[in-house]
DOLUMTI-972112 format. One record per residue (C-alpha): residue in one letter; x negated, y, z; residue number from 1. Coordinates in Angstrom, 2 decimals, always signed. Last residue first. Layout:
N
REC,resn,x,y,z,resi
REC,A,X,Y,Z,NUM
...
# end
This chain:
260
REC,resn,x,y,z,resi
REC,X,+13.39,-20.72,-6.72,260
REC,X,+13.81,-19.00,-3.36,259
REC,X,+12.50,-15.43,-3.36,258
REC,X,+8.88,-14.55,-2.87,257
REC,X,+9.18,-10.81,-2.39,256
REC,X,+5.62,-9.52,-2.29,255
REC,X,+4.86,-6.50,-0.12,254
REC,X,+2.59,-4.01,-1.83,253
REC,X,+0.93,-0.88,-0.46,252
REC,X,-1.48,-2.84,+1.73,251
REC,X,-2.30,-4.96,-1.32,250
REC,X,-3.43,-2.04,-3.47,249
REC,X,-5.33,-0.02,-0.86,248
REC,X,-5.32,+0.44,+2.89,247
REC,X,-7.29,+1.91,+5.76,246
REC,X,-5.52,+5.24,+6.16,245
REC,X,-8.15,+7.15,+4.21,244
REC,X,-7.90,+4.41,+1.55,243
REC,X,-4.54,+5.94,+0.71,242
REC,X,-6.32,+8.96,-0.73,241
REC,X,-8.74,+6.85,-2.79,240
REC,X,-6.01,+4.75,-4.37,239
REC,X,-7.64,+4.46,-7.80,238
REC,X,-6.63,+1.22,-9.51,237
REC,X,-8.83,-1.11,-11.55,236
REC,X,-7.10,-3.87,-13.51,235
REC,X,-8.80,-7.27,-13.51,234
REC,X,-7.57,-9.79,-16.11,233
REC,X,-8.05,-13.31,-14.79,232
REC,X,-9.56,-16.25,-16.66,231
REC,X,-12.05,-17.35,-14.02,230
REC,X,-14.93,-15.61,-15.85,229
REC,X,-12.81,-12.45,-15.95,228
REC,X,-12.55,-12.54,-12.17,227
REC,X,-16.32,-12.94,-11.78,226
REC,X,-16.77,-10.00,-14.19,225
REC,X,-14.46,-7.59,-12.33,224
REC,X,-15.58,-8.33,-8.79,223
REC,X,-18.78,-6.27,-8.87,222
REC,X,-16.87,-3.15,-9.89,221
REC,X,-15.01,-2.83,-6.58,220
REC,X,-14.64,+0.94,-7.10,219
REC,X,-11.50,+0.41,-9.21,218
REC,X,-9.58,-0.89,-6.22,217
REC,X,-7.70,-4.05,-7.25,216
REC,X,-4.88,-5.18,-9.51,215
REC,X,-5.47,-8.76,-10.61,214
REC,X,-3.56,-9.77,-13.72,213
REC,X,-3.12,-13.46,-14.49,212
REC,X,-1.65,-15.26,-11.48,211
REC,X,+0.30,-12.21,-10.34,210
REC,X,-2.67,-11.01,-8.31,209
REC,X,-2.69,-8.20,-5.75,208
REC,X,-5.79,-6.69,-4.17,207
REC,X,-7.15,-5.63,-0.81,206
REC,X,-10.22,-7.67,-1.67,205
REC,X,-11.88,-4.64,-3.24,204
REC,X,-11.60,-2.72,+0.01,203
REC,X,-14.56,-0.61,-1.18,202
REC,X,-16.59,-2.28,+1.58,201
REC,X,-15.65,-5.67,+0.15,200
REC,X,-17.11,-4.58,-3.18,199
REC,X,-20.31,-3.19,-1.70,198
REC,X,-20.64,-6.17,+0.70,197
REC,X,-20.53,-8.95,-1.89,196
REC,X,-17.35,-10.88,-2.67,195
REC,X,-17.15,-14.65,-3.00,194
REC,X,-14.81,-16.11,-5.63,193
REC,X,-13.56,-19.41,-4.27,192
REC,X,-14.70,-22.75,-5.68,191
REC,X,-15.09,-24.60,-2.37,190
REC,X,-11.67,-23.39,-1.15,189
REC,X,-10.51,-25.70,+1.65,188
REC,X,-13.93,-26.73,+2.94,187
REC,X,-15.61,-23.36,+2.40,186
REC,X,-12.64,-21.60,+4.01,185
REC,X,-12.84,-23.89,+7.04,184
REC,X,-16.60,-23.32,+7.35,183
REC,X,-16.05,-19.57,+7.18,182
REC,X,-13.47,-19.91,+9.95,181
REC,X,-16.00,-21.68,+12.13,180
REC,X,-18.70,-19.10,+11.48,179
REC,X,-16.32,-16.21,+12.28,178
REC,X,-14.97,-14.24,+9.32,177
REC,X,-15.65,-10.83,+7.75,176
REC,X,-19.13,-12.05,+6.75,175
REC,X,-17.54,-14.43,+4.16,174
REC,X,-15.80,-11.82,+1.95,173
REC,X,-12.93,-13.48,+0.08,172
REC,X,-11.52,-14.59,-3.27,171
REC,X,-8.80,-17.19,-3.53,170
REC,X,-7.57,-20.10,-5.64,169
REC,X,-5.00,-22.42,-4.08,168
REC,X,-2.15,-21.45,-6.37,167
REC,X,-3.03,-18.00,-7.66,166
REC,X,-5.47,-15.21,-6.85,165
REC,X,-4.94,-15.12,-3.10,164
REC,X,-6.98,-12.24,-1.65,163
REC,X,-9.24,-12.18,+1.40,162
REC,X,-11.09,-9.61,+3.52,161
REC,X,-8.77,-6.56,+3.66,160
REC,X,-5.70,-8.79,+3.43,159
REC,X,-6.76,-10.65,+6.58,158
REC,X,-6.37,-7.48,+8.64,157
REC,X,-9.00,-5.67,+10.70,156
REC,X,-11.69,-5.90,+8.07,155
REC,X,-13.62,-2.84,+9.24,154
REC,X,-13.38,-4.37,+12.73,153
REC,X,-15.67,-7.26,+11.71,152
REC,X,-14.88,-10.57,+13.43,151
REC,X,-11.73,-11.96,+11.79,150
REC,X,-10.79,-15.45,+12.96,149
REC,X,-8.78,-17.62,+10.55,148
REC,X,-5.76,-19.74,+11.46,147
REC,X,-4.48,-22.17,+8.82,146
REC,X,-0.70,-22.52,+8.87,145
REC,X,+1.02,-25.57,+7.40,144
REC,X,+4.40,-24.64,+5.91,143
REC,X,+7.81,-25.15,+7.48,142
REC,X,+8.56,-21.43,+7.09,141
REC,X,+9.98,-20.78,+10.55,140
REC,X,+8.00,-23.37,+12.50,139
REC,X,+4.75,-22.45,+10.79,138
REC,X,+5.38,-18.73,+11.29,137
REC,X,+5.99,-19.13,+15.02,136
REC,X,+2.93,-21.37,+15.27,135
REC,X,+0.82,-18.63,+13.75,134
REC,X,+2.41,-15.80,+15.73,133
REC,X,+0.85,-17.15,+18.92,132
REC,X,-2.58,-16.28,+17.53,131
REC,X,-1.48,-12.65,+17.88,130
REC,X,-1.87,-10.29,+14.93,129
REC,X,-3.95,-7.12,+15.24,128
REC,X,-7.70,-7.42,+15.77,127
REC,X,-8.74,-11.07,+16.02,126
REC,X,-6.28,-13.03,+13.97,125
REC,X,-5.67,-13.86,+10.32,124
REC,X,-3.21,-16.45,+9.03,123
REC,X,-3.48,-18.47,+5.83,122
REC,X,-0.18,-20.09,+4.89,121
REC,X,-1.03,-23.24,+3.02,120
REC,X,-0.59,-25.35,-0.10,119
REC,X,+0.05,-22.98,-3.01,118
REC,X,-1.39,-20.02,-1.16,117
REC,X,+0.45,-17.46,+0.96,116
REC,X,-1.56,-14.88,+2.90,115
REC,X,-0.43,-13.77,+6.37,114
REC,X,-2.46,-11.12,+8.25,113
REC,X,-1.58,-7.87,+6.50,112
REC,X,+1.21,-9.77,+4.85,111
REC,X,+3.34,-9.17,+7.88,110
REC,X,+1.75,-7.46,+10.84,109
REC,X,+2.21,-10.17,+13.45,108
REC,X,+2.78,-9.74,+17.17,107
REC,X,+4.88,-12.46,+18.76,106
REC,X,+8.61,-12.87,+19.28,105
REC,X,+9.45,-12.37,+15.64,104
REC,X,+12.77,-11.19,+14.22,103
REC,X,+13.73,-13.87,+11.71,102
REC,X,+15.76,-13.20,+8.57,101
REC,X,+17.45,-16.02,+6.68,100
REC,X,+20.38,-14.13,+5.15,99
REC,X,+18.68,-11.85,+2.61,98
REC,X,+21.42,-9.98,+0.78,97
REC,X,+19.87,-6.59,+0.16,96
REC,X,+21.24,-4.87,+3.26,95
REC,X,+19.67,-7.53,+5.47,94
REC,X,+16.30,-7.11,+3.78,93
REC,X,+16.33,-3.33,+4.07,92
REC,X,+17.37,-3.44,+7.73,91
REC,X,+14.49,-5.81,+8.45,90
REC,X,+12.03,-3.37,+6.89,89
REC,X,+13.31,-0.37,+8.82,88
REC,X,+13.32,-2.36,+12.06,87
REC,X,+9.64,-3.25,+11.69,86
REC,X,+8.59,+0.32,+10.88,85
REC,X,+9.66,+1.48,+14.33,84
REC,X,+6.61,-0.08,+16.01,83
REC,X,+4.03,+1.75,+13.88,82
REC,X,+2.65,+4.39,+16.27,81
REC,X,+3.17,+1.90,+19.11,80
REC,X,+0.26,-0.24,+17.87,79
REC,X,+0.43,-4.04,+17.61,78
REC,X,+3.36,-4.18,+15.22,77
REC,X,+6.03,-6.87,+15.26,76
REC,X,+6.82,-7.91,+11.72,75
REC,X,+9.75,-9.78,+10.21,74
REC,X,+9.67,-13.30,+8.86,73
REC,X,+11.96,-13.36,+5.85,72
REC,X,+13.06,-16.53,+4.08,71
REC,X,+13.60,-16.28,+0.32,70
REC,X,+11.13,-19.07,-0.40,69
REC,X,+8.43,-17.18,+1.50,68
REC,X,+8.73,-13.54,+2.56,67
REC,X,+6.35,-11.94,+5.06,66
REC,X,+7.37,-8.66,+6.68,65
REC,X,+6.55,-4.98,+7.24,64
REC,X,+2.77,-5.01,+6.86,63
REC,X,+2.76,-5.17,+3.06,62
REC,X,+4.58,-1.84,+2.98,61
REC,X,+1.53,+0.25,+3.73,60
REC,X,+3.38,+3.41,+2.66,59
REC,X,+5.16,+3.17,+6.00,58
REC,X,+2.00,+4.54,+7.65,57
REC,X,+3.34,+8.10,+8.03,56
REC,X,+6.31,+7.02,+10.18,55
REC,X,+8.11,+10.11,+11.50,54
REC,X,+9.26,+11.35,+8.10,53
REC,X,+10.76,+7.90,+7.29,52
REC,X,+10.18,+6.54,+3.78,51
REC,X,+13.05,+4.80,+1.94,50
REC,X,+11.89,+1.36,+0.76,49
REC,X,+11.45,+0.94,-2.97,48
REC,X,+12.01,-2.24,-4.99,47
REC,X,+9.56,-2.82,-7.83,46
REC,X,+10.37,-5.31,-10.58,45
REC,X,+7.43,-6.78,-12.44,44
REC,X,+6.98,-6.76,-16.21,43
REC,X,+3.35,-5.67,-16.42,42
REC,X,+4.43,-2.07,-17.13,41
REC,X,+6.54,-2.24,-13.95,40
REC,X,+3.52,-3.14,-11.86,39
REC,X,+1.35,-0.46,-13.44,38
REC,X,+4.10,+2.09,-12.77,37
REC,X,+4.01,+1.33,-9.04,36
REC,X,+0.23,+1.65,-8.96,35
REC,X,+0.37,+4.95,-10.86,34
REC,X,+3.09,+6.19,-8.52,33
REC,X,+0.81,+5.50,-5.55,32
REC,X,-2.00,+7.50,-7.12,31
REC,X,+0.30,+10.44,-7.85,30
REC,X,+1.75,+10.34,-4.32,29
REC,X,-1.71,+10.31,-2.75,28
REC,X,-2.79,+13.16,-5.04,27
REC,X,+0.10,+15.32,-3.87,26
REC,X,-0.59,+14.37,-0.27,25
REC,X,-4.25,+15.40,-0.34,24
REC,X,-5.18,+13.99,+3.06,23
REC,X,-7.45,+15.96,+5.37,22
REC,X,-10.45,+14.33,+7.07,21
REC,X,-10.52,+15.17,+10.79,20
REC,X,-7.89,+12.51,+11.54,19
REC,X,-10.39,+9.78,+10.57,18
REC,X,-8.81,+6.41,+9.78,17
REC,X,-11.05,+3.76,+8.23,16
REC,X,-12.09,+2.25,+11.57,15
REC,X,-8.49,+1.27,+12.45,14
REC,X,-5.82,+2.74,+14.73,13
REC,X,-6.79,+6.39,+14.32,12
REC,X,-4.29,+9.23,+14.63,11
REC,X,-3.15,+12.15,+12.47,10
REC,X,-3.74,+10.61,+9.06,9
REC,X,-0.98,+11.64,+6.68,8
REC,X,+1.65,+10.02,+4.48,7
REC,X,+5.11,+11.58,+4.53,6
REC,X,+6.13,+11.06,+0.90,5
REC,X,+3.87,+8.01,+0.63,4
REC,X,+6.48,+6.06,-1.37,3
REC,X,+7.35,+2.64,+0.07,2
REC,X,+6.80,-0.57,-1.90,1
# end
């Protein structure tokens, strides 16, 4: 995670960002700290990346890399405003003992568009990440990659429209995907939790699950009962200030899947 010490919205690179709406930085920091503290209270370890004053979107740490089995696929950002974030993430991994670190040739925005299930690596495309990054990820991780087309600009990254709950169980918002990609999701995940528009529109799928607890935006109230019915414990989080930049729980959280 990366503290939002320099978070602000001064440009717009997704439909959620409106530079005319001021950010309450103190509240953003308080909300982010609550998320961090929730993780630690659940027994997780949180590593913090040093924020850069010139990179206000660094708080969305999920975009900086994808880690599977201790192997690190770095990011290559689509928009110049975020380009320098990639090097900051790779430097952190190298300084913390990760030896298998790959600097990508093709545009991918880390866990924004890569989601790791028990069997597959789901890969979004359509607004940010290049389809060419899918083969690059498959070759690097040695895991089958399933490409999914995003068609609604509000759901510009896969992690705004789909969340891995555990193993091969997911929840997602069908209208965010092309008809063909919806058919693929239905085939691979016939028992998935399906979100309705109000919950997806609250970025309720921008969530993090540890296999039991699911931390998600508190406004996504329609997802709480379906998650409980599946045996999960939903935990509502208020990240309203960070939502102004187009991100919530998952965007703020990069998962370090170290080798077992």
